[in-house]
C-alpha positions as CSV (number, residue, x, y, z in Angstrom):
1,X,-9.9,-5.3,-4.9
2,X,-7.6,-5.6,-1.8
3,X,-4.0,-4.6,-1.4
4,X,-1.3,-6.3,0.6
5,X,2.1,-5.1,1.7
6,X,4.8,-7.8,2.0
7,X,6.4,-6.8,5.3
8,X,9.7,-8.5,4.4
9,X,10.1,-6.3,1.3
10,X,8.8,-3.0,2.7
11,X,11.6,-0.5,3.3
12,X,9.4,2.1,4.9
13,X,9.9,4.7,2.2
14,X,6.3,5.9,2.6
15,X,5.6,6.4,-1.1
16,X,2.4,4.4,-1.0
17,X,1.1,6.3,2.0
18,X,1.8,9.6,0.2
19,X,-0.1,8.4,-2.9
20,X,-3.2,7.1,-1.1
21,X,-3.2,7.6,2.7
22,X,-6.8,6.4,2.9
23,X,-5.6,2.9,2.1
24,X,-2.0,2.7,3.4
25,X,-0.8,3.6,6.9
26,X,2.2,2.9,9.2
27,X,1.9,-0.2,11.4
28,X,3.6,-0.7,14.8
29,X,6.8,-1.8,13.1
30,X,6.9,1.5,11.1
31,X,6.3,-0.3,7.9
32,X,3.4,0.4,5.4
33,X,0.3,-1.7,5.8
34,X,-2.9,-1.7,3.7
35,X,-6.4,-1.5,5.1
36,X,-8.0,-4.9,5.8
37,X,-11.2,-4.3,3.9
38,X,-11.8,-3.9,0.2
39,X,-10.3,-0.7,-1.4
40,X,-13.1,1.8,-2.2
41,X,-13.7,1.8,-6.0
42,X,-12.8,5.5,-6.3
43,X,-9.3,4.8,-4.9
44,X,-8.4,1.7,-7.0
45,X,-6.5,3.7,-9.6
46,X,-4.4,5.4,-6.9
47,X,-3.7,2.0,-5.3
48,X,-2.6,0.6,-8.6
49,X,-0.3,3.7,-8.9
50,X,1.2,2.9,-5.5
51,X,1.7,-0.8,-6.5
52,X,3.6,0.3,-9.7
53,X,5.6,3.0,-7.8
54,X,6.8,0.8,-4.9
55,X,10.6,0.6,-5.2
56,X,10.8,-2.9,-3.8
57,X,7.6,-4.3,-5.4
58,X,6.3,-5.0,-1.8
59,X,2.6,-4.2,-2.7
60,X,0.4,-6.6,-4.5
61,X,-3.3,-6.7,-5.5
62,X,-5.1,-9.6,-3.8
């Protein structure tokens, strides 16, 4: 699985980063961004939690 953050919807709340900082980080625009490579299998449940927890639904599984 891969995760993607829609930069137009991200409000920089940081919830996804606090849930799984090994996958999400701040980019140069101070918005959340997902790692480019596949999410490690042991972190997929946490990424799904971040997707469901995002207040603006900016994160999607791709």
